[in-house]
KEKE-3310 file (N, C-alpha, C; in steps of 0.2 Angstrom, whole numbers, plus 5000, padded with zeros to 4 digits):
npx = (5591:5604:5616:5629:5640:5646:5646:5662:5669:5672:5666:5658:5665:5674:5687:5700:5696:5687:5674:5661:5654:5655:5641:5646:5657:5653:5646:5653:5662:5651:5649:5662:5663:5653:5643:5640:5626:5617:5612:5609:5598:5587:5577:5561:5563:5551:5542:5551:5552:5558:5568:5583:5596:5610:5620:5626:5614:5615:5612:5605:5599:5602:5595:5587:5582:5586:5586:5572:5558:5555:5542:5526:5529:5538:5548:5564:5581:5591:5602:5594:5590:5587:5598:5595:5590:5576:5561:5558:5549:5548:5531:5530:5521:5512:5516:5529:5526:5524:5530:5525:5536:5543:5550:5557:5570:5572:5570:5582:5577:5566:5552:5545:5529:5529:5528:5526:5538:5541:5550:5565:5566:5580:5588:5584:5586:5583:5570:5555:5542:5524:5517:5525:5524:5518:5504:5505:5498:5504:5517:5529:5532:5540:5549:5564:5575:5576:5587:5600:5598:5587:5574:5574:5578:5592:5599:5602:5605:5599:5604:5616:5620:5624:5628:5631:5616:5611:5618:5624:5617:5608:5591:5579:5566:5550:5554:5567:5563:5555:5567:5574:5567:5565:5580:5578:5581:5575:5577:5585:5598:5597:5596:5592:5580:5582:5580:5571:5571:5562:5560:5551:5553:5551:5541:5529:5524:5509:5497:5492:5475:5471:5464:5472:5482:5484:5496:5503:5509:5506:5513:5522:5531:5535:5524:5528:5543:5543:5534:5543:5553:5547:5545:5558:5562:5565:5562:5549:5550:5540:5543:5537:5534:5544:5544:5552:5562:5576:5576:5566:5570:5581:5577:5569:5578:5585:5575:5574:5585:5584:5575:5579:5589:5593:5592:5579:5580:5569:5570:5579:5592:5600:5608:5600:5592:5583:5585:5588:5596:5607:5613:5609:5614:5627:5632:5628:5631:5640:5644:5642:5643:5635:5639:5631:5634:5623:5603:5589:5590:5604:5608:5612:5613:5626:5627:5631:5623:5624:5621:5614:5625:5638:5636:5634:5624:5620:5610:5605:5600:5591:5584:5571:5560:5548:5551:5564:5569:5563:5573:5586:5585:5584:5594:5607:5602:5596:5606:5616:5609:5606:5618:5619:5609:5614:5613:5624:5631:5620:5613:5606:5607:5601:5596:5599:5591:5579:5574:5561:5562:5569:5583:5592:5609:5617:5636:5640:5632:5624:5609:5592:5578:5560:5552:5544:5541:5534:5522:5531:5540:5550:5558:5551:5547:5543:5534:5537:5550:5552:5557:5545:5536:5525:5517:5522:5532:5520:5518:5529:5536:5548:5565:5576:5594:5605:5623:5634:5641:5640:5627:5617:5601:5591:5577:5575:5588:5599:5596:5600:5587:5580:5570:5558:5555:5569:5574:5567:5554)
npy = (5714:5707:5697:5689:5681:5674:5665:5656:5657:5646:5636:5626:5618:5604:5589:5591:5583:5574:5562:5552:5557:5550:5546:5548:5555:5569:5573:5575:5587:5595:5598:5603:5615:5623:5638:5645:5657:5664:5678:5685:5687:5692:5682:5679:5666:5659:5659:5654:5638:5628:5636:5640:5639:5653:5653:5648:5642:5646:5643:5653:5651:5638:5625:5613:5628:5628:5617:5604:5594:5579:5571:5570:5573:5573:5583:5584:5581:5570:5565:5565:5556:5538:5527:5515:5519:5522:5534:5546:5557:5575:5584:5598:5613:5619:5620:5616:5620:5620:5636:5641:5645:5637:5648:5646:5640:5620:5614:5602:5587:5587:5587:5592:5594:5594:5595:5591:5596:5610:5620:5616:5619:5627:5616:5603:5589:5576:5568:5559:5549:5551:5539:5530:5533:5538:5545:5550:5557:5571:5568:5561:5545:5533:5519:5509:5514:5523:5531:5544:5560:5557:5558:5568:5583:5589:5607:5614:5600:5595:5606:5616:5632:5645:5634:5626:5623:5621:5620:5629:5630:5621:5615:5622:5611:5608:5601:5607:5619:5621:5618:5628:5637:5634:5638:5650:5659:5672:5676:5670:5669:5668:5661:5671:5663:5653:5660:5649:5649:5644:5635:5630:5625:5623:5620:5612:5611:5614:5623:5612:5609:5615:5615:5604:5600:5584:5584:5590:5593:5593:5604:5598:5597:5609:5613:5602:5603:5617:5612:5606:5614:5620:5610:5607:5618:5632:5647:5646:5655:5654:5656:5654:5647:5644:5643:5638:5647:5658:5670:5671:5665:5669:5683:5677:5672:5683:5691:5680:5680:5693:5691:5681:5666:5655:5646:5635:5625:5615:5603:5605:5603:5596:5592:5594:5600:5610:5613:5626:5630:5626:5634:5647:5648:5648:5658:5671:5666:5656:5639:5624:5608:5593:5575:5564:5549:5541:5534:5536:5551:5558:5571:5584:5600:5614:5632:5646:5663:5680:5692:5705:5714:5710:5698:5678:5670:5653:5639:5627:5613:5604:5588:5586:5577:5570:5562:5559:5571:5573:5563:5567:5580:5578:5572:5579:5590:5597:5593:5604:5616:5614:5618:5630:5635:5640:5627:5617:5601:5591:5572:5560:5542:5531:5515:5498:5487:5471:5467:5465:5458:5456:5460:5464:5473:5482:5488:5501:5512:5523:5517:5522:5516:5518:5517:5505:5504:5487:5476:5467:5475:5472:5479:5487:5488:5498:5493:5496:5501:5515:5531:5539:5536:5544:5540:5532:5538:5545:5532:5528:5527:5532:5528:5515:5512:5508:5501:5508:5497:5480:5469:5458:5457:5449:5440:5445:5449:5461:5480:5494:5508:5523:5532:5545:5553:5558:5563:5575:5575)
npz = (5487:5496:5488:5493:5491:5474:5461:5452:5439:5434:5440:5435:5425:5418:5423:5411:5395:5400:5395:5394:5411:5427:5438:5452:5450:5441:5454:5465:5458:5457:5468:5474:5465:5470:5479:5495:5490:5497:5501:5522:5535:5549:5559:5565:5579:5582:5570:5561:5554:5545:5538:5535:5544:5547:5557:5568:5584:5600:5618:5627:5640:5653:5651:5661:5667:5683:5699:5697:5700:5694:5697:5706:5721:5737:5744:5752:5761:5760:5769:5780:5782:5790:5797:5791:5779:5781:5779:5791:5794:5797:5789:5782:5783:5765:5751:5733:5719:5700:5695:5707:5718:5732:5741:5753:5763:5767:5781:5791:5792:5789:5778:5759:5752:5735:5719:5699:5691:5699:5706:5713:5732:5741:5752:5750:5740:5737:5730:5735:5729:5727:5729:5737:5749:5768:5774:5792:5807:5803:5799:5787:5781:5774:5765:5766:5753:5746:5733:5735:5725:5721:5708:5703:5693:5688:5686:5669:5664:5652:5644:5645:5648:5637:5628:5611:5603:5588:5573:5563:5546:5549:5543:5551:5560:5568:5578:5582:5585:5598:5604:5603:5610:5622:5628:5629:5616:5603:5592:5579:5565:5550:5531:5518:5509:5494:5478:5468:5450:5438:5424:5407:5391:5374:5358:5358:5369:5381:5392:5406:5406:5395:5376:5366:5352:5345:5343:5351:5369:5387:5399:5411:5418:5423:5433:5442:5444:5453:5464:5469:5472:5483:5491:5495:5504:5498:5486:5476:5459:5444:5430:5419:5402:5386:5369:5354:5353:5349:5354:5363:5372:5379:5384:5392:5402:5404:5412:5422:5428:5433:5444:5451:5460:5455:5441:5434:5417:5408:5395:5377:5382:5375:5361:5348:5334:5336:5349:5360:5371:5374:5364:5366:5379:5377:5370:5374:5389:5401:5398:5402:5394:5401:5399:5408:5415:5417:5422:5420:5410:5405:5396:5403:5404:5409:5417:5418:5421:5416:5427:5438:5444:5444:5446:5444:5439:5439:5431:5426:5416:5413:5407:5394:5395:5410:5419:5418:5422:5435:5441:5439:5446:5459:5460:5456:5454:5466:5482:5472:5474:5489:5495:5489:5497:5506:5514:5515:5508:5503:5504:5503:5513:5511:5510:5513:5506:5504:5488:5476:5466:5448:5438:5427:5422:5412:5409:5415:5415:5428:5434:5439:5446:5447:5462:5477:5495:5498:5507:5514:5516:5506:5493:5476:5461:5447:5434:5423:5412:5406:5401:5395:5406:5413:5425:5433:5443:5452:5456:5464:5480:5481:5478:5468:5466:5457:5453:5447:5439:5428:5434:5442:5449:5458:5468:5483:5486:5492:5490:5487:5493:5493:5499:5493:5506:5511:5502:5502:5496)
capx = (5594:5612:5619:5638:5645:5643:5650:5667:5668:5673:5661:5654:5669:5673:5693:5701:5698:5679:5666:5654:5655:5650:5638:5651:5663:5648:5643:5661:5663:5647:5652:5668:5659:5647:5646:5632:5625:5609:5610:5608:5593:5587:5568:5560:5564:5545:5542:5557:5551:5560:5573:5590:5601:5617:5625:5624:5611:5619:5608:5602:5602:5602:5588:5581:5586:5584:5583:5566:5554:5554:5536:5526:5530:5541:5556:5569:5587:5595:5606:5588:5585:5590:5605:5594:5587:5570:5561:5550:5552:5541:5526:5531:5514:5514:5519:5530:5522:5526:5528:5525:5541:5540:5549:5561:5573:5567:5577:5583:5573:5558:5549:5539:5524:5533:5526:5532:5543:5541:5558:5567:5570:5584:5588:5580:5593:5582:5561:5552:5536:5519:5514:5528:5524:5511:5507:5501:5499:5509:5523:5531:5536:5543:5551:5571:5578:5576:5596:5603:5598:5578:5566:5575:5582:5598:5601:5606:5607:5599:5607:5620:5619:5629:5630:5629:5612:5609:5624:5623:5617:5602:5585:5575:5561:5545:5556:5571:5560:5555:5573:5576:5563:5567:5586:5578:5583:5570:5577:5588:5601:5595:5597:5585:5577:5585:5573:5576:5567:5561:5557:5549:5553:5549:5533:5525:5522:5504:5495:5487:5468:5470:5464:5477:5481:5489:5508:5505:5510:5504:5520:5520:5542:5535:5521:5533:5549:5539:5533:5548:5556:5546:5547:5566:5561:5567:5557:5549:5545:5539:5548:5532:5535:5544:5544:5558:5565:5583:5578:5562:5571:5588:5573:5567:5584:5586:5571:5573:5590:5585:5572:5578:5597:5597:5587:5580:5574:5569:5568:5581:5596:5603:5610:5597:5591:5577:5589:5591:5596:5615:5615:5609:5619:5637:5633:5629:5635:5645:5639:5646:5638:5638:5634:5632:5632:5615:5600:5587:5594:5609:5610:5614:5617:5627:5628:5631:5621:5627:5614:5614:5629:5642:5633:5635:5619:5619:5606:5602:5595:5587:5582:5564:5558:5548:5554:5572:5571:5563:5578:5591:5581:5585:5600:5610:5602:5595:5614:5618:5604:5605:5624:5619:5606:5618:5612:5628:5630:5615:5614:5603:5611:5598:5593:5601:5582:5581:5571:5556:5560:5574:5584:5599:5609:5627:5638:5642:5628:5622:5602:5589:5573:5556:5552:5541:5542:5528:5519:5533:5546:5555:5557:5548:5548:5536:5533:5540:5556:5552:5556:5541:5530:5525:5512:5528:5533:5515:5517:5531:5538:5557:5571:5581:5600:5610:5629:5639:5643:5635:5626:5611:5597:5585:5574:5580:5594:5598:5598:5601:5585:5581:5563:5554:5557:5576:5575:5564:5549)
capy = (5710:5709:5693:5690:5678:5671:5657:5657:5657:5639:5633:5620:5615:5597:5590:5589:5574:5570:5564:5552:5559:5546:5550:5552:5562:5573:5575:5581:5591:5602:5598:5608:5622:5627:5641:5647:5663:5668:5683:5683:5690:5690:5679:5678:5660:5654:5659:5651:5633:5627:5643:5638:5643:5656:5655:5641:5645:5645:5642:5659:5650:5633:5621:5618:5633:5626:5612:5605:5590:5576:5567:5572:5568:5575:5584:5581:5581:5562:5566:5566:5547:5533:5525:5509:5522:5523:5540:5546:5565:5581:5586:5603:5615:5622:5615:5619:5619:5624:5644:5643:5642:5637:5654:5644:5632:5616:5611:5595:5581:5589:5587:5595:5592:5597:5594:5589:5601:5616:5624:5612:5626:5626:5611:5597:5583:5571:5567:5551:5548:5552:5532:5526:5536:5535:5552:5549:5564:5574:5562:5558:5539:5527:5509:5511:5510:5531:5534:5552:5563:5552:5560:5578:5587:5594:5613:5612:5594:5596:5611:5622:5638:5644:5629:5628:5620:5619:5620:5632:5626:5617:5615:5621:5609:5608:5601:5613:5626:5620:5618:5637:5642:5631:5640:5657:5663:5674:5678:5666:5673:5660:5665:5674:5658:5655:5660:5646:5648:5637:5638:5626:5627:5618:5623:5606:5613:5620:5622:5608:5610:5616:5610:5603:5596:5578:5586:5594:5591:5596:5602:5593:5597:5617:5610:5597:5606:5621:5610:5603:5619:5623:5605:5609:5624:5636:5650:5644:5658:5653:5659:5653:5645:5648:5642:5637:5653:5660:5679:5672:5662:5676:5687:5675:5670:5689:5691:5677:5683:5700:5688:5673:5663:5650:5642:5626:5625:5609:5605:5610:5602:5592:5598:5594:5606:5614:5612:5630:5633:5629:5639:5654:5651:5649:5664:5675:5668:5651:5634:5614:5602:5587:5569:5560:5542:5539:5532:5539:5558:5558:5578:5592:5607:5620:5637:5651:5668:5686:5697:5713:5718:5705:5692:5672:5665:5645:5637:5619:5613:5599:5585:5587:5572:5573:5556:5561:5579:5573:5564:5575:5585:5575:5565:5584:5599:5597:5595:5608:5621:5616:5625:5640:5641:5638:5621:5613:5598:5585:5568:5554:5541:5525:5509:5493:5484:5464:5468:5459:5462:5454:5465:5462:5479:5483:5493:5511:5520:5520:5517:5523:5513:5521:5509:5507:5496:5483:5474:5467:5479:5472:5484:5484:5492:5499:5488:5499:5509:5520:5537:5542:5534:5549:5538:5530:5545:5546:5528:5527:5534:5532:5526:5511:5514:5503:5504:5509:5490:5476:5467:5458:5458:5443:5442:5444:5454:5470:5485:5501:5510:5529:5536:5551:5558:5558:5570:5581:5575)
capz = (5490:5497:5487:5498:5486:5468:5458:5450:5431:5430:5444:5432:5422:5423:5420:5401:5390:5402:5389:5397:5418:5430:5443:5457:5445:5442:5460:5467:5454:5457:5475:5473:5462:5473:5485:5495:5487:5499:5510:5527:5539:5558:5559:5573:5579:5580:5563:5556:5552:5538:5539:5535:5550:5545:5561:5576:5591:5608:5625:5632:5648:5654:5652:5664:5671:5689:5699:5698:5703:5691:5699:5712:5728:5744:5745:5757:5761:5759:5776:5786:5784:5797:5796:5786:5775:5780:5781:5796:5794:5799:5785:5783:5778:5761:5744:5730:5714:5694:5694:5712:5722:5740:5744:5759:5762:5770:5785:5789:5796:5785:5770:5759:5746:5729:5712:5694:5687:5702:5707:5720:5736:5747:5757:5746:5734:5733:5731:5736:5724:5733:5730:5740:5756:5771:5782:5799:5812:5801:5799:5782:5782:5766:5766:5762:5747:5742:5732:5733:5718:5715:5703:5703:5687:5688:5682:5665:5664:5647:5638:5648:5647:5632:5623:5605:5601:5583:5568:5555:5539:5550:5542:5557:5560:5573:5586:5585:5587:5605:5607:5601:5613:5627:5629:5629:5611:5604:5585:5575:5559:5543:5525:5514:5504:5489:5473:5462:5445:5434:5415:5402:5382:5368:5354:5357:5376:5380:5398:5405:5404:5386:5371:5363:5347:5346:5343:5359:5375:5394:5404:5417:5422:5429:5441:5448:5449:5457:5470:5472:5477:5488:5498:5497:5506:5492:5485:5470:5454:5439:5424:5414:5396:5380:5362:5350:5350:5355:5355:5366:5379:5381:5389:5400:5404:5408:5417:5427:5430:5438:5450:5455:5461:5450:5437:5432:5412:5403:5385:5373:5383:5369:5354:5341:5329:5341:5355:5359:5376:5376:5361:5370:5384:5376:5367:5381:5396:5401:5397:5401:5391:5404:5399:5414:5416:5422:5417:5416:5411:5402:5396:5409:5401:5417:5412:5422:5417:5419:5434:5441:5450:5442:5447:5439:5441:5441:5426:5427:5410:5414:5401:5395:5401:5414:5424:5419:5425:5440:5444:5438:5449:5466:5460:5456:5455:5477:5483:5472:5478:5493:5494:5486:5499:5514:5517:5515:5503:5505:5496:5506:5515:5508:5515:5511:5508:5501:5483:5477:5458:5446:5436:5423:5418:5409:5412:5410:5418:5435:5437:5445:5446:5453:5468:5484:5497:5500:5514:5517:5516:5499:5487:5471:5457:5442:5428:5415:5413:5400:5405:5394:5410:5420:5429:5438:5445:5458:5461:5468:5485:5481:5470:5467:5463:5452:5453:5437:5435:5426:5438:5441:5454:5462:5473:5490:5485:5495:5485:5490:5492:5492:5502:5491:5511:5513:5496:5507:5495)
cpx = (5600:5612:5626:5640:5641:5648:5655:5665:5668:5671:5659:5661:5672:5683:5695:5701:5691:5677:5662:5656:5650:5647:5644:5656:5659:5646:5648:5662:5658:5649:5655:5668:5654:5649:5641:5630:5619:5614:5609:5605:5592:5579:5567:5558:5556:5542:5547:5559:5553:5565:5579:5595:5608:5621:5622:5619:5615:5612:5609:5602:5599:5594:5590:5586:5587:5583:5578:5564:5553:5548:5534:5526:5532:5549:5558:5576:5588:5595:5601:5587:5589:5592:5600:5592:5581:5568:5556:5554:5544:5539:5527:5521:5515:5515:5522:5527:5525:5525:5527:5529:5538:5544:5554:5565:5571:5573:5575:5580:5564:5556:5543:5537:5527:5530:5527:5532:5542:5551:5561:5571:5577:5582:5585:5587:5588:5571:5561:5544:5530:5516:5518:5529:5515:5512:5501:5501:5504:5518:5522:5533:5537:5547:5562:5571:5579:5585:5596:5600:5589:5577:5570:5579:5587:5598:5605:5612:5604:5604:5611:5620:5626:5633:5630:5623:5611:5617:5621:5623:5611:5596:5580:5566:5556:5551:5564:5567:5558:5562:5576:5573:5563:5572:5584:5580:5577:5569:5584:5591:5600:5596:5592:5584:5580:5580:5578:5568:5565:5556:5555:5551:5553:5543:5530:5521:5515:5500:5491:5481:5466:5468:5470:5479:5483:5495:5509:5506:5509:5511:5516:5528:5538:5533:5525:5538:5549:5539:5540:5553:5555:5545:5553:5566:5566:5562:5556:5547:5545:5539:5543:5535:5537:5546:5549:5561:5570:5582:5572:5568:5579:5583:5572:5572:5586:5583:5570:5579:5592:5581:5574:5589:5599:5591:5585:5577:5575:5568:5577:5592:5603:5608:5605:5595:5587:5578:5593:5594:5607:5616:5616:5613:5627:5635:5631:5630:5639:5641:5646:5642:5637:5635:5635:5628:5625:5609:5593:5590:5601:5610:5610:5617:5618:5628:5629:5630:5621:5621:5618:5621:5635:5644:5631:5629:5618:5613:5609:5599:5595:5586:5573:5559:5557:5551:5561:5572:5568:5570:5585:5590:5584:5594:5608:5609:5600:5600:5616:5614:5606:5610:5624:5615:5610:5617:5618:5626:5625:5614:5613:5608:5608:5599:5597:5596:5585:5574:5568:5557:5564:5575:5592:5604:5616:5630:5639:5639:5626:5615:5597:5581:5568:5550:5544:5541:5534:5525:5525:5540:5552:5555:5556:5549:5544:5537:5535:5545:5557:5552:5552:5534:5529:5523:5517:5530:5530:5516:5521:5533:5548:5559:5577:5586:5601:5615:5631:5640:5639:5634:5619:5607:5593:5583:5578:5585:5593:5600:5597:5595:5582:5575:5563:5558:5560:5577:5572:5556:5541)
cpy = (5707:5703:5692:5686:5677:5667:5661:5654:5650:5633:5624:5616:5609:5597:5589:5582:5572:5571:5560:5555:5554:5551:5552:5556:5568:5578:5580:5586:5598:5605:5604:5613:5626:5631:5644:5655:5668:5673:5683:5689:5686:5686:5680:5669:5655:5655:5658:5642:5631:5629:5636:5642:5647:5656:5650:5647:5642:5646:5649:5657:5642:5630:5612:5622:5633:5619:5611:5598:5585:5572:5572:5568:5573:5576:5583:5581:5572:5562:5565:5559:5544:5531:5516:5515:5525:5530:5541:5553:5570:5583:5594:5607:5619:5619:5620:5616:5624:5630:5643:5642:5641:5644:5653:5641:5629:5614:5606:5591:5583:5588:5590:5593:5595:5593:5595:5597:5609:5615:5620:5617:5622:5620:5604:5595:5579:5572:5560:5554:5545:5547:5529:5528:5535:5541:5550:5557:5570:5573:5560:5550:5535:5523:5512:5510:5516:5532:5542:5554:5560:5561:5567:5576:5591:5601:5612:5605:5590:5596:5614:5627:5642:5640:5629:5621:5617:5622:5625:5627:5622:5619:5615:5618:5610:5607:5605:5618:5624:5621:5624:5641:5641:5633:5647:5661:5665:5674:5674:5672:5667:5667:5665:5663:5659:5654:5655:5647:5643:5639:5631:5629:5621:5621:5617:5607:5616:5620:5619:5612:5612:5614:5610:5598:5589:5579:5590:5592:5593:5598:5601:5593:5602:5615:5606:5599:5614:5617:5608:5607:5620:5617:5605:5613:5628:5640:5651:5650:5656:5659:5659:5646:5649:5644:5640:5642:5655:5667:5677:5669:5664:5676:5684:5673:5678:5692:5686:5679:5689:5697:5684:5672:5660:5649:5637:5627:5615:5607:5610:5610:5599:5596:5593:5601:5613:5615:5618:5634:5631:5631:5647:5653:5652:5657:5670:5673:5663:5646:5627:5612:5595:5581:5565:5553:5540:5535:5531:5547:5558:5566:5583:5596:5613:5624:5641:5659:5674:5690:5701:5711:5714:5700:5685:5668:5657:5642:5630:5615:5605:5591:5590:5583:5572:5568:5557:5567:5579:5570:5567:5579:5584:5573:5574:5590:5599:5597:5601:5614:5620:5619:5631:5643:5642:5635:5615:5606:5591:5580:5562:5548:5531:5521:5503:5488:5477:5466:5461:5462:5459:5460:5463:5468:5477:5486:5499:5516:5517:5523:5516:5522:5517:5514:5512:5501:5492:5480:5472:5467:5475:5479:5479:5490:5492:5495:5489:5504:5512:5526:5542:5540:5538:5544:5535:5533:5545:5539:5527:5531:5533:5528:5519:5513:5508:5502:5504:5502:5484:5475:5462:5456:5453:5443:5442:5446:5460:5474:5489:5506:5517:5531:5544:5557:5560:5563:5576:5581:5573)
cpz = (5489:5496:5490:5492:5479:5464:5454:5444:5428:5436:5443:5427:5424:5418:5411:5401:5395:5397:5393:5405:5421:5436:5447:5455:5446:5449:5464:5464:5456:5465:5478:5470:5465:5480:5489:5493:5491:5503:5515:5531:5544:5555:5566:5573:5580:5575:5559:5553:5544:5535:5540:5541:5548:5548:5567:5581:5596:5615:5626:5638:5648:5654:5655:5670:5678:5691:5702:5700:5695:5692:5704:5718:5735:5742:5751:5754:5763:5766:5780:5786:5787:5794:5792:5781:5773:5780:5786:5797:5795:5792:5785:5779:5772:5754:5739:5725:5707:5693:5700:5716:5728:5745:5750:5760:5767:5772:5788:5794:5793:5778:5768:5751:5741:5724:5706:5694:5692:5704:5714:5727:5740:5752:5755:5740:5733:5733:5730:5732:5730:5735:5734:5749:5761:5777:5787:5804:5809:5798:5792:5782:5774:5769:5766:5757:5742:5738:5732:5726:5715:5713:5704:5697:5689:5685:5677:5659:5656:5641:5646:5646:5640:5628:5617:5605:5595:5578:5563:5550:5540:5547:5548:5553:5567:5583:5588:5587:5594:5609:5608:5608:5622:5630:5628:5624:5609:5595:5582:5569:5555:5538:5524:5510:5498:5483:5468:5455:5441:5427:5409:5397:5378:5364:5355:5365:5375:5390:5398:5407:5395:5382:5367:5357:5348:5347:5349:5364:5382:5397:5409:5421:5427:5434:5447:5449:5453:5462:5473:5476:5481:5495:5498:5502:5502:5490:5477:5464:5448:5433:5416:5408:5387:5375:5363:5348:5355:5357:5363:5373:5381:5386:5393:5403:5407:5413:5423:5433:5436:5443:5454:5458:5459:5447:5434:5426:5411:5399:5383:5378:5379:5365:5347:5339:5334:5347:5357:5365:5377:5371:5364:5375:5383:5372:5370:5388:5396:5402:5398:5399:5396:5400:5405:5412:5420:5417:5421:5417:5410:5400:5400:5406:5410:5414:5420:5416:5418:5422:5432:5446:5449:5444:5441:5441:5437:5434:5427:5421:5411:5407:5403:5395:5408:5421:5427:5422:5435:5444:5443:5443:5456:5466:5461:5456:5464:5479:5484:5476:5484:5496:5495:5492:5506:5517:5518:5509:5505:5500:5504:5508:5512:5512:5511:5513:5501:5493:5481:5468:5456:5440:5432:5419:5415:5410:5408:5413:5425:5435:5440:5444:5452:5455:5473:5488:5497:5508:5517:5520:5514:5495:5478:5466:5449:5436:5423:5416:5410:5404:5404:5400:5415:5425:5436:5443:5454:5461:5465:5474:5486:5473:5473:5464:5460:5451:5447:5437:5432:5432:5436:5449:5454:5466:5477:5489:5488:5492:5488:5488:5496:5493:5498:5497:5512:5508:5498:5502:5500)
residu = (MET:ASP:ARG:ARG:LYS:THR:LEU:ALA:ASP:ASP:CYS:PHE:ALA:LEU:PRO:PRO:GLY:VAL:ASP:TRP:THR:PRO:VAL:ASP:VAL:ALA:LEU:ALA:ARG:LEU:ARG:GLU:GLY:MET:ALA:PRO:VAL:ALA:GLY:ILE:GLU:PRO:ALA:PRO:ALA:ALA:ALA:ALA:LEU:GLY:ARG:LEU:LEU:ALA:ALA:PRO:VAL:PHE:ALA:ALA:ARG:ALA:ASN:PRO:PRO:GLY:ALA:ASN:ALA:ALA:VAL:ASP:GLY:TYR:GLY:LEU:ALA:HIS:ALA:SER:LEU:GLY:VAL:ASP:GLY:ALA:GLY:ASP:LEU:GLN:LEU:LEU:ALA:GLY:ARG:ALA:ALA:ALA:GLY:ALA:PRO:PHE:GLY:ARG:ALA:VAL:PRO:ALA:GLY:ALA:ALA:LEU:ARG:ILE:LEU:THR:GLY:ALA:LEU:VAL:PRO:GLU:GLY:VAL:ASP:SER:ILE:VAL:MET:GLN:GLU:ASP:VAL:THR:LEU:THR:GLY:GLY:ARG:LEU:ARG:PHE:LYS:PRO:GLY:LEU:LYS:PRO:GLY:ALA:ASN:LEU:ARG:ARG:ALA:GLY:GLU:ASP:VAL:ALA:MET:GLY:ALA:GLU:VAL:LEU:PRO:ALA:GLY:ARG:ARG:LEU:ARG:ALA:PRO:ASP:LEU:ALA:LEU:ILE:ALA:ALA:VAL:GLY:VAL:ALA:GLU:VAL:LEU:VAL:PHE:GLU:ARG:LEU:ARG:VAL:GLY:VAL:LEU:SER:SER:GLY:ASP:GLU:LEU:CYS:ALA:PRO:GLY:THR:ALA:SER:ALA:PRO:HIS:GLN:THR:HIS:ASP:ALA:ASN:ARG:PRO:MET:LEU:LEU:ALA:MET:MET:GLN:ALA:PHE:GLY:HIS:GLU:PRO:VAL:ASP:LEU:GLY:HIS:VAL:GLY:ASP:ASP:PRO:ALA:ALA:LEU:LYS:SER:ALA:LEU:ASP:ALA:GLY:ALA:ALA:ARG:CYS:ASP:ALA:ILE:LEU:THR:SER:GLY:GLY:ALA:SER:ALA:GLY:ASP:GLU:ASP:HIS:LEU:SER:ALA:VAL:ILE:SER:ALA:HIS:GLY:ARG:LEU:GLN:THR:TRP:ARG:VAL:ALA:MET:LYS:PRO:GLY:ARG:PRO:LEU:ALA:LEU:GLY:LEU:TRP:PRO:ALA:ALA:GLN:GLY:ARG:ASN:LEU:PRO:ILE:PHE:GLY:LEU:PRO:GLY:ASN:PRO:VAL:ALA:ALA:CYS:ILE:CYS:THR:LEU:VAL:MET:ALA:ARG:PRO:ALA:LEU:SER:VAL:LEU:ALA:GLY:GLY:GLY:TRP:GLN:GLN:PRO:ALA:GLY:LEU:MET:LEU:PRO:ALA:ALA:PHE:SER:LYS:SER:LYS:LYS:ALA:GLY:ARG:ARG:GLU:TYR:LEU:ARG:ALA:ARG:LEU:ASN:ALA:ASP:GLY:ALA:VAL:GLU:THR:TYR:HIS:SER:GLU:GLY:SER:GLY:ARG:ILE:ALA:GLY:LEU:ALA:TRP:ALA:ASP:GLY:LEU:VAL:GLU:LEU:PRO:ASP:ALA:ALA:GLY:THR:VAL:ALA:PRO:GLY:ASP:ARG:VAL:ARG:TYR:PHE:SER:PHE:ALA:GLU:PHE:GLY:LEU)
# end
């Protein structure tokens, strides 16, 4: 697979002297350092749901391609109406229907039966609705009030031929596929799906459902992160689990580099005795360890791993705690991966909504609380902020973001709420 770009060696480097990194500074640095790495390929438009456009889509023909009727009624030339605007016209034999044009011009002083969607024949510039007319002895009559051009869709009034209908970087939705089809485009250029590997590390981890001793922990991060990558539109690659073994970790990263465009790891991103990820990346690649001023999710190891053809494979070393791993992925990794995939930088806008909770926070870190909307449209938070409370992730339908500064929240105060749907989950 042809990867046309690689990341610069210093893409994760922070300015000199930076220790605790504010969230906005970390996001700005990620945005500056990221670039698309995905290749480009053609794809049938009808099968391109969820794909990222690598080039704009232009209309191959206008929509609608010709003027047509917006209602069931009768077509006529407005100039044929009487001085008072009333209609008294001869009704022609035949009709115009969608897919079955009338085929000849409608003369002045005459009207033609026309159905919704039918191509408007020559000589017709207005359509009177069928419920507004009376038919007597082959004559069509109606009261004054019909406006010129009434009930007629003009050619190209929705989209002109050659117009750009969708920009590069857009992730295609079902309505987009309808628009692409309507303007006659059968094939689009898309970015190849970003292949994101997910690797768990730690001697304490075991597979869900296996018999485990009290000192063991079921691996919750890997299924969560793989599912998140799929929801984001990437191709998830399961790189499995390795213990606290530097050689095994290096082998897993080498294997991942041969299959993936980016890797997410969880665990081992800090500086403890058994936190080998940072040491392995430092020894064999390039590492930047960020201490991001956010809660949960402080340690973030960002590295580049040597891959084939001289590429630098980005590695996002997430915290081992599933709550922190999830929130770091949403806040930090998701927009960076979007750029790598060709989709541009994506951050949710959020909504300012009334709080249904009380909270006092210290200055220094941006906090993300598991939250959901109640029946009144206010935001309530999970009963515990403990980062080990995985049940809170399933309970929540979004996050509340509290700013870096110290502050208090009382019921009714406005807080910024991000729904999981805004993150693509």
